[in-house]
N, C-alpha and C positions, 0 to 999 in steps of 0.2 A: 384164263378169264377173257382175254381179247376174242378168241375163236367162239365163245359163248355168247358175246354182246349182242349179236343180231337176235338171238332168241330170247334173251334177258329183256331187250329194249320192246320186243313185240308183247312180251307178257307183262311187263310193268308200264308199258307206254311211255317209254324214254326217249328224249331227243338226242341228237349228236352231242350236244354241249354237256348234257347230264351223263353220258356215257363216258366222254373224256374227263369229266371230274371224278367219276367213280375210279376210273384207271389211274389217274394222277394222285388221287388222295392216299393209295398204299405207298408209293415212294416218299411222300411226304411225311407220311408217319414214320418211315425209317429214319428219315433225316433228323425228326425230333428225338428219336429214341436210340440211334446207333451209340453215341457217345455213352449215353447212361448204360447201354448194354454192355459195353466193355467194362465200366466201372462195376457192374453187378458181378460179372464174370470174375474180375480180379478179386472182389469182396467174398463172394460166397463160393467160388469154385465153378468150374465148367459143368460138372454132374449134374447139380441141382438147377443151375441157371438154364442149361439148354433143355434138360428133361422136362422142367416145368414149362418153358416157352413152347416146347413142341405140344404138351398138353392143353395149353391155352390156345396156341396157335390153331390146334385141330378143332377145339370147341368155337372160337370165334369163326374161323373160316367155314365151318358147317353152318354157322348161324347164318351167314350170307343168304342160305338157301331159304331161309324163313321170312326174308325181305318181303314186304307188301308194297313198296314204293320206293322213290328216289331217296327220300330223307333218311329211311332205315337202313338201306344199303350202303350209303355213303357213311354213316355213322360206323356200323359195323365194320366196313373195309378199312376205316381209318384205324379202328381198334386193332384189326388184323395186322395192319401194317407196323403198328408199334410194337406188337408182340412178337411177331415173326422177325423183326431186325435183329432180336437178341442172338439169333441162331448163328449166322455167318460169322459174328464177332467171335462167338463162343467157340465155332469150329476152328477159326485161325488160332486161337489161344491153345487149344488142343494140339494142334501141330507144333506149337513151340514146346510143349510139354513132352510130347511122345517121339519126336523126331529131332536128330541132330542137325547142325548147320549144312552138312554136306548133302542132306536129304530135302531141305526145306524147298528148293526150287521145282524139284519133282513133285512133292507131296501138294504144295499149293496149286500147282497146274492141274493135277488130278481133280482136286477139289473143285477147281474151276470147270474142268471137262464135265464133271458129274453135274454141276448146276446147268450147264448149256444143254446137256443130254437130257435131263429131267425136264426143262422147259420145252425143248423140241417133241418129247414124247407127249406131254400134257398138250401141246398144240395140235399134234396130230390126232391124237384120241378122243380128246374131250368133245367136240362137236359132232364128229362123223361116226364115232363108234360108240362111246359110253354114253351120249345124251339119248340115241334112239334105244340103246340097250336098257338103261336105267329108268326111262320115262320122263326125260327133261333135265334141264340145267340144275335145277334144285338138287336132285338125287346125285348128280356129278358132284357138287360141292359137298354134301353130305359124305359122300365115298371118301373124297380127298381128306376131308376133316379126320373120318376114322382112321385113315392110313397115318397121319401125322399123331394121332393119339396113341396108336400102337407103337410107332418109333419112338414116342417119348417114354413109353413104359419099358420098353427093350433098352433104351439108354441109361434109365434110371436104375435098372435092375443088373446090368452086365459091366457098365463103366466103372473103373477103378476111380477112387476119390484122387483130385489132383495133389492133395498134401499127402506127402510121405511116399509118394510114387519115386522110384529110381530116378527118373530123368527130370523131376523138377529143379533139383538142387537148391530148394528153399521150402520151408515148412511154414511160411507165413502168408498171410493175405494183407491186402492194403485197404485201409479205411477209406471211405469214398471220398472225403475231402483231400486226404493226402494224395490219393490216386490222381485225381483231376489236377490239383495244383502242380504235381510234379510234372506229369505228362505235358502239361501246357507249356512248361520251361524248356522242353528239349526241341532244340532248333531243327534237327534232322527230320523229326517227325512231320514239322509244319513244311518244310520243303517237299518230302514225299508226298504229302497230303496235297500241296498246292501243284505239284507236277501231275497228279493223277486228276485233279480237278480239271486242268486244261486237256489232258490226253483223253481220258475216258469220257468226258463231256463232248469233246469234238467226235469221238468215235460213235457215241449214241446219237448224237445230232445227225451224222452222216448216214447212219442206219436208217434213222426215220424219214430223212429227206430224199435218199437215193430212189425209191420207187416213185414218187412224184416227179422227180427230175428225169428219170429215165422214160416216163411215160410222156411226158411233155416234149421230150427229145425224140419221139417217134417210135420207141420200143412198145411191143405188145404187152399186155398185162402179164402173160405168162412169162415172157423173157425177163421183165423187170423183177417180178417176183423171185424168178430163178437166180438172178443175179444176187438179190439180198439173201436168200437162202446159202447161195455159195459162200458169200462173205461171212455169215455167221458160222456154217461148218467149217471153215477154215481156221477160225479162232479157236474152235474146240480141238481141231485136229492138230494145229502148230503148238499149242500149250505145252504138250507134254514133252517132245523132242527138244524144244528149246529151254525148257526147264530142267531138262536132264543134261543138256549141254552146259548150262550155266553151273550145275552142280558139278560137273567134270572139270570146267575150269577154274572153280573156286572163286568166281567173280560174277557178280550180278550186273554191273554196267557193262561188261564186255558183251552182252545181249541187248541190254536195255537201250544202249546208245545207238547200235545200228537200227533197232525197232523205231526209235523216235525218228530217225532221219528217213526211214523208209517210209514212215507215215507223212512227213512233210513233202517229200518228192512225189508219192502216189497222189495225195489228195490235191496237189498243185496241178497234177497233170489230168485229173478226172474231168474238167470242163473243156479240155482241148483234144482229147484222144478220140479215135475212131471206135466204133462198136467192138470189133475183136480184141484189140488192145485193151479196152475197157475191162475185159474179163480178166485179162492177165494181173492187170493193176489191182483189181478186187481181190484175187486169190492172193496177191503178194501182201497187201493191206491187212486182210483178214487174218492172215498166217501169223503176224506179229501181235495182234492185238492183245489175244489172251495172254501170251507171255508177258507184256507189258505189266498187266494188272497184276499177275500172280507173282512175277518176281519183285514188284515193287511192295507187295505185302510181305515177302520173304525178307527183303531189307528193313522192314519195320521191326519184324520178330527178331531180327540179327543184331539191331542196334544195341550196343554195349549198355547204354544208359536206361534202356528198356527192361531187358531182363525177364525172367519169368513172370515176376510180381505184378508188373505194369503192362505186360503184353495186350490184355484185354483192352485197357482204356487207350492204348496207343493206336490199336487196329481200329477201334470205335471212332476215334477222332480223324484218322485219314479216310475212313469210308464216308464219314459226314462230310468231309470236304469233297470228296469224290461225287456225292450225290447233289451236291451244290452244283457242281460242274454240270452235272447231267441236266439240272433244272434250267441252268441260265445259257448254255452253249446254243441249243435248239432254237429257242425263240429269236435269241439275237442273230443267229446266222440266217434262218428263215426270213426274217425281215429285210434282209439284203436282196433277196430273189426279185424286187420289185425293180432293181437297177439292172439285174441280168441273172438269167438262170444259174449261171456258173459262179457268181460273185459269192455266195455262201461258202464254196469251197475254198475259196481265197481266205476267207475269215477264219475258217477251221484249220487251215494251214498255218496260218499266223498264230493261232493258239498252241498248236503243235511246237513251233518255234519256241513258244514262250516255255513250255513244258521242257524243252531241249536246255535251255538256257538254265532253269531251275535245277534240273537234273546235275549240271556241271558242278554244282556246289554242294551236292550230296555226297558224303564221304563212302567209298566202298565198303562193303559188309561181308564179303563172301569169306569162306572158311580159309582160304589160300592167304588172303591178306592179314586175316588174324595170325595165322601160323608164321608169316613174315614178321608181322611184329613182335611176336613172342620170340622168335629166333633172334631178331635183332636186341631185344631186351637182355636175353641171356648173354650175348656176345658182349654187350656194353658192361655187364657184371663181372 
């Protein structure tokens, strides 16, 4: 959508505030619906929840192309955000069903990478290739909607039911009230969610502020955009090897703790380093970004008290907290730019420190830790 906004604004006569509202309404919808999405996955299973969500997301996403003005586009975009938020929660629950603890670090990283690659391809092709080819932004949205519908049909026809499969370990689903009540009492889920609130909120804020900061610091528009692109790409590239490393080590915090300290140090250095060194800092900072998010998700799925039955609700709660962080970290940090252009980075570095402190209180969940506990228990017997 962002790369199509210029064309959309000209066609519908929208101003910058209206464009910002349209873009912001989609994640707002996801915040409202993420927890409920997890509950629905736990109640009805991932096959039907994700399949139907893909169908409805395709329809609502395509309907945006029928918008005649600001009001209709905002309304449909909100509905699209509500429905599409069911999909990432369900996909994470699928990981818990299909894969063992020794694979979750890599698997969640692959999903994160797929999300990043998909967004990058959409950004590169939508405005420069697809819109001229198809005859405008409306037809681009129709195409994306059709793709989502096709994927939903394929999902419904090919995916095995979650219940009765070999990996579930359970043939039960959780009633809505029971799932929410149970997950809200799990301390580890709140800790992981609050850690991601501070971490991912700061990362997204840095990503949004960086182009403005670099241009104000004398960088050309091409160099500033190139630095941001590098930052994003390194997050995609770094997720898989670090996820695989965590699987090999059998510990999640062995990667998460270095990642959070890298974030603290790199962010604190951003306002005081030279142009050449800044590229290095952005590469290092970006490399660990994806791994922190994916491995935090893996920890949620591996938490003993969550299990298969409540994994959707747990992921939904954590992602809700993370999205709240994405909403508040950017405006709070940007407001400090009136003091000094580098002051927002100080604020975000402090948020990273808060995330590190919270992470200390999260118990390790890797397979090696569970194996050690099992060995200790057997020895005591």
